[in-house]
Backbone as CSV, one residue per row, in Angstrom:
resi,resn,N_x,N_y,N_z,CA_x,CA_y,CA_z,C_x,C_y,C_z
1,UNK,-70.622,195.961,98.856,-70.530,195.882,97.411,-71.531,196.874,96.817
2,UNK,-71.061,197.701,95.880,-71.947,198.692,95.262,-72.855,198.020,94.233
3,UNK,-73.878,198.747,93.830,-74.807,198.217,92.825,-74.084,197.917,91.517
4,UNK,-73.159,198.805,91.118,-72.425,198.586,89.869,-71.554,197.337,89.942
5,UNK,-70.903,197.143,91.090,-70.073,195.944,91.256,-70.925,194.688,91.195
6,UNK,-72.077,194.735,91.869,-72.982,193.589,91.868,-73.490,193.305,90.457
7,UNK,-73.903,194.362,89.756,-74.399,194.205,88.384,-73.322,193.612,87.495
8,UNK,-72.109,194.127,87.612,-70.999,193.621,86.808,-70.732,192.153,87.110
9,UNK,-70.773,191.806,88.384,-70.539,190.408,88.786,-71.619,189.483,88.206
10,UNK,-72.870,189.916,88.301,-73.981,189.114,87.762,-73.858,188.990,86.253
11,UNK,-73.577,190.110,85.586,-73.449,190.091,84.122,-72.303,189.170,83.696
12,UNK,-71.181,189.255,84.387,-70.046,188.386,84.065,-70.406,186.915,84.252
13,UNK,-71.119,186.616,85.327,-71.540,185.225,85.567,-72.482,184.744,84.468
14,UNK,-73.402,185.602,84.044,-74.325,185.234,82.967,-73.572,185.015,81.655
15,UNK,-72.600,185.865,81.379,-71.793,185.698,80.164,-71.031,184.378,80.215
16,UNK,-70.454,184.067,81.392,-69.711,182.823,81.543,-70.601,181.607,81.303
17,UNK,-71.859,181.714,81.692,-72.809,180.613,81.507,-73.389,180.577,80.097
18,UNK,-73.094,181.608,79.302,-73.609,181.666,77.934,-75.023,182.188,77.839
19,UNK,-75.562,182.709,78.935,-76.922,183.232,78.925,-76.943,184.623,78.300
20,UNK,-75.963,185.415,78.633,-75.886,186.781,78.126,-74.794,186.824,77.069
21,UNK,-75.199,186.995,75.837,-74.244,186.886,74.745,-73.747,188.240,74.234
22,UNK,-74.554,189.276,74.324,-74.205,190.561,73.721,-74.115,191.614,74.817
23,UNK,-72.990,192.326,74.903,-72.866,193.378,75.918,-73.866,194.513,75.694
24,UNK,-74.380,195.074,76.774,-75.362,196.160,76.686,-74.851,197.348,75.888
25,UNK,-73.572,197.709,76.089,-73.019,198.859,75.365,-73.083,198.648,73.859
26,UNK,-72.804,197.422,73.435,-72.856,197.114,72.007,-74.280,197.239,71.485
27,UNK,-75.223,196.693,72.220,-76.623,196.757,71.802,-77.090,198.208,71.743
28,UNK,-76.750,199.000,72.755,-77.145,200.414,72.765,-76.576,201.143,71.555
29,UNK,-75.299,200.904,71.250,-74.677,201.559,70.090,-75.314,201.088,68.794
30,UNK,-75.639,199.815,68.721,-76.297,199.278,67.525,-77.650,199.940,67.311
31,UNK,-78.418,200.093,68.375,-79.734,200.730,68.278,-79.589,202.179,67.804
32,UNK,-78.633,202.895,68.382,-78.394,204.288,67.978,-78.025,204.351,66.497
33,UNK,-77.148,203.450,66.068,-76.709,203.427,64.674,-77.866,203.100,63.732
34,UNK,-78.686,202.135,64.108,-79.831,201.765,63.262,-80.808,202.931,63.127
35,UNK,-81.098,203.609,64.240,-82.006,204.744,64.168,-81.406,205.888,63.349
36,UNK,-80.093,206.085,63.445,-79.430,207.113,62.631,-79.542,206.770,61.147
37,UNK,-79.396,205.478,60.834,-79.534,205.047,59.436,-80.949,205.301,58.926
38,UNK,-81.935,205.057,59.764,-83.322,205.319,59.369,-83.497,206.807,59.073
39,UNK,-82.935,207.664,59.916,-83.043,209.104,59.686,-82.371,209.521,58.384
40,UNK,-81.200,208.964,58.110,-80.488,209.283,56.871,-81.293,208.820,55.661
41,UNK,-81.822,207.609,55.728,-82.602,207.075,54.604,-83.867,207.898,54.399
42,UNK,-84.500,208.331,55.479,-85.691,209.173,55.342,-85.341,210.496,54.656
43,UNK,-84.181,211.049,54.966,-83.727,212.277,54.293,-83.470,212.002,52.815
44,UNK,-82.846,210.863,52.525,-82.612,210.495,51.128,-83.942,210.324,50.381
45,UNK,-84.931,209.781,51.057,-86.255,209.604,50.459,-86.862,210.960,50.118
46,UNK,-86.758,211.899,51.056,-87.283,213.244,50.804,-86.583,213.883,49.615
47,UNK,-85.276,213.690,49.507,-84.531,214.242,48.375,-84.960,213.591,47.061
48,UNK,-85.168,212.280,47.076,-85.612,211.577,45.870,-87.005,212.038,45.457
49,UNK,-87.886,212.247,46.445,-89.229,212.747,46.122,-89.160,214.147,45.524
50,UNK,-88.286,214.976,46.065,-88.102,216.327,45.515,-87.553,216.247,44.094
51,UNK,-86.607,215.349,43.869,-86.054,215.161,42.528,-87.143,214.714,41.555
52,UNK,-88.032,213.812,42.014,-89.146,213.372,41.162,-90.054,214.535,40.796
53,UNK,-90.351,215.391,41.776,-91.204,216.552,41.507,-90.547,217.474,40.488
54,UNK,-89.246,217.670,40.615,-88.525,218.533,39.673,-88.527,217.909,38.279
55,UNK,-88.347,216.597,38.208,-88.360,215.929,36.911,-89.741,216.014,36.271
56,UNK,-90.789,215.941,37.079,-92.144,216.072,36.541,-92.352,217.451,35.930
57,UNK,-91.799,218.460,36.572,-91.909,219.821,36.041,-91.156,219.957,34.732
58,UNK,-90.049,219.225,34.595,-89.228,219.300,33.379,-89.663,218.271,32.336
59,UNK,-90.693,217.485,32.650,-91.226,216.450,31.754,-90.189,215.374,31.414
60,UNK,-89.371,214.994,32.376,-88.423,213.902,32.168,-88.959,212.653,32.857
61,UNK,-88.445,211.475,32.521,-88.954,210.235,33.123,-88.806,210.229,34.656
62,UNK,-89.759,209.578,35.300,-89.764,209.496,36.757,-88.860,208.362,37.243
63,UNK,-88.434,208.480,38.493,-87.670,207.402,39.121,-88.324,207.046,40.454
64,UNK,-89.626,206.817,40.432,-90.379,206.518,41.655,-89.911,205.241,42.345
65,UNK,-89.315,204.322,41.569,-88.857,203.071,42.161,-87.852,203.339,43.283
66,UNK,-87.006,204.356,43.088,-86.006,204.699,44.098,-86.686,205.102,45.407
67,UNK,-87.741,205.876,45.321,-88.449,206.330,46.516,-89.058,205.142,47.252
68,UNK,-89.731,204.251,46.518,-90.353,203.120,47.215,-89.321,202.190,47.830
69,UNK,-88.200,201.976,47.165,-87.197,201.085,47.749,-86.554,201.723,48.980
70,UNK,-86.370,203.039,48.971,-85.837,203.721,50.148,-86.819,203.638,51.321
71,UNK,-88.089,203.810,51.030,-89.095,203.704,52.099,-89.124,202.299,52.685
72,UNK,-89.008,201.297,51.827,-89.008,199.906,52.293,-87.753,199.627,53.128
73,UNK,-86.612,200.127,52.679,-85.372,199.950,53.424,-85.459,200.600,54.798
74,UNK,-86.005,201.797,54.842,-86.159,202.511,56.106,-87.044,201.716,57.061
75,UNK,-88.143,201.182,56.535,-89.061,200.386,57.355,-88.379,199.139,57.888
76,UNK,-87.612,198.463,57.039,-86.924,197.236,57.455,-85.876,197.509,58.533
77,UNK,-85.123,198.584,58.373,-84.104,198.915,59.374,-84.769,199.300,60.689
78,UNK,-85.872,200.029,60.624,-86.593,200.397,61.851,-87.086,199.145,62.573
79,UNK,-87.583,198.164,61.829,-88.022,196.899,62.434,-86.866,196.196,63.128
80,UNK,-85.701,196.189,62.487,-84.531,195.568,63.094,-84.171,196.285,64.387
81,UNK,-84.212,197.619,64.360,-83.885,198.402,65.560,-84.828,198.047,66.706
82,UNK,-86.114,197.948,66.413,-87.076,197.617,67.467,-86.869,196.187,67.975
83,UNK,-86.509,195.272,67.087,-86.223,193.896,67.514,-84.995,193.850,68.412
84,UNK,-83.978,194.636,68.069,-82.771,194.691,68.900,-83.109,195.281,70.267
85,UNK,-83.971,196.296,70.276,-84.399,196.870,71.556,-85.110,195.827,72.412
86,UNK,-85.938,195.004,71.768,-86.619,193.929,72.501,-85.612,192.947,73.101
87,UNK,-84.578,192.598,72.324,-83.549,191.686,72.828,-82.847,192.311,74.027
88,UNK,-82.528,193.595,73.904,-81.869,194.279,75.022,-82.751,194.253,76.272
89,UNK,-84.040,194.539,76.088,-84.952,194.562,77.222,-85.103,193.173,77.849
90,UNK,-85.086,192.123,77.033,-85.177,190.756,77.557,-83.922,190.370,78.321
91,UNK,-82.780,190.889,77.888,-81.520,190.565,78.566,-81.439,191.191,79.943
92,UNK,-82.121,192.302,80.119,-82.004,193.035,81.390,-82.833,192.432,82.445
């Protein structure tokens, strides 16, 4: 029996017993997606900060609230990603 066959057999048995609830492939894709979202939000934050700087030059009202909420969202999603990674590591 190869290592992959053995691993698959063990994983299937754990799933049948209800010990292993989430497939590794799903968790890996979720982690990738969460990190991609963090990168996108960080880019949006940079754009909002640039927009604020431009508005300051034009003497128009600031929208700093958008920047802080984006930073908070990015932090929260990153925390979720790390928690999911911990779950994946515990499952293995």
